[in-house]
C-alpha positions as CSV (number, residue, x, y, z in Angstrom):
1,M,0.0,0.0,0.0
2,K,2.9,2.4,0.9
3,L,4.7,1.5,-2.3
4,R,1.6,2.2,-4.4
5,L,1.1,5.6,-2.7
6,S,4.8,6.5,-3.2
7,I,4.5,5.6,-6.9
8,I,1.4,7.7,-7.4
9,I,3.0,10.7,-5.6
10,I,6.1,10.4,-7.8
11,I,4.1,10.2,-11.0
12,L,2.0,13.2,-10.0
13,S,5.0,15.3,-9.0
14,L,6.7,14.5,-12.3
15,K,3.6,15.3,-14.3
16,F,2.6,18.5,-12.4
17,G,5.7,19.5,-10.6
18,N,7.2,21.4,-13.4
19,L,4.0,22.6,-14.9
20,Y,4.6,26.2,-13.8
21,S,8.3,26.2,-13.5
22,Q,10.3,28.2,-16.1
23,K,13.9,27.0,-16.0
24,V,15.1,27.3,-19.5
25,F,17.9,26.0,-21.5
26,T,19.1,27.6,-24.8
27,T,19.9,25.2,-27.5
28,K,22.5,25.6,-30.3
29,Y,20.1,24.2,-33.0
30,D,16.4,24.8,-33.6
31,Y,15.6,21.0,-33.8
32,Q,16.8,20.5,-30.2
33,A,14.3,23.1,-28.9
34,D,10.8,22.7,-27.5
35,V,10.1,26.3,-28.4
36,K,11.5,28.7,-30.9
37,V,11.9,32.3,-29.6
38,F,12.4,35.7,-31.1
39,V,13.4,38.8,-29.1
40,V,11.5,41.8,-30.3
41,D,12.5,45.4,-29.9
42,Y,9.4,46.7,-28.3
43,D,7.0,45.3,-25.7
44,Y,4.0,45.9,-27.7
45,Q,5.4,43.4,-30.4
46,A,5.7,40.6,-27.8
47,D,3.8,37.6,-26.9
48,L,5.4,37.2,-23.6
49,L,7.2,39.8,-21.4
50,V,10.2,37.9,-19.8
51,Y,12.0,38.9,-16.6
52,K,15.3,37.0,-16.1
53,T,15.5,35.9,-12.4
54,D,18.8,35.6,-10.5
55,Y,18.0,32.3,-8.8
56,D,16.3,29.2,-10.0
57,Y,13.7,29.1,-7.3
58,Q,12.4,32.5,-8.5
59,A,11.5,31.0,-11.8
60,K,8.1,29.8,-11.1
61,E,4.7,29.8,-12.7
62,N,4.2,30.2,-16.4
63,E,4.2,33.9,-16.2
64,G,7.5,35.0,-17.8
65,L,9.8,34.5,-14.9
66,W,12.8,32.7,-16.4
67,F,16.0,31.3,-15.1
68,F,18.6,30.3,-17.6
69,I,20.3,27.1,-16.6
70,K,23.6,25.6,-17.8
71,Y,22.5,22.0,-18.6
72,D,19.7,20.8,-20.8
73,Y,18.7,17.9,-18.5
74,Q,17.8,20.6,-15.8
75,A,15.5,22.5,-18.1
76,D,11.7,22.5,-18.0
77,T,11.7,24.1,-21.5
78,K,14.5,24.1,-24.1
79,I,14.5,27.2,-26.4
80,F,16.1,28.2,-29.5
81,F,16.6,31.9,-30.4
82,T,15.7,32.6,-34.0
83,N,17.1,35.2,-36.3
84,Y,13.8,36.3,-37.7
85,D,10.3,36.7,-36.1
86,Y,8.5,34.6,-38.6
87,Q,10.6,31.6,-37.5
88,A,9.6,31.8,-33.9
89,D,6.8,30.2,-32.0
90,V,6.8,32.9,-29.4
91,K,8.1,36.6,-29.5
92,I,9.5,37.8,-26.2
93,Y,10.6,41.1,-24.8
94,Y,13.0,41.4,-21.8
95,V,11.6,43.6,-19.0
96,D,13.5,45.3,-16.2
97,Y,11.2,44.4,-13.3
98,K,9.5,41.3,-12.1
99,Y,6.1,42.7,-11.9
100,Q,6.2,43.6,-15.7
101,A,6.5,39.9,-16.7
102,G,3.6,38.2,-18.1
103,W,1.7,36.9,-21.2
104,K,0.2,39.3,-23.7
105,N,-0.9,36.6,-26.0
106,T,-2.3,33.9,-23.8
107,K,-3.1,31.6,-26.8
108,K,0.6,30.7,-26.8
109,K,0.9,30.0,-23.1
110,H,0.5,26.3,-23.6
111,L,3.9,26.1,-25.3
112,F,5.6,26.5,-21.9
113,D,3.3,24.2,-20.0
């Protein structure tokens, strides 16, 4: 009984534990990425406003709080930065403050879930 409960807890934590986490890894090639991203020049052009956090524990929820990690196996999402906006799945704009982060186009939010 305890083993069965432990297995269920592990499965649920793997399935839902990273649902809102935003630890990202930058890939070298587009085929390695889960999501292709383009950085726009102005916030009104973006689908997502991103704030880079200083620590991984600050990167939570699917609200544009990102922590860039060193190794791909630690990532919740692997991204590739494209050269052109039409190549991207999501257009982002980096903001200066945490409270500014968030989705402007919620239809694309599922790409980071």
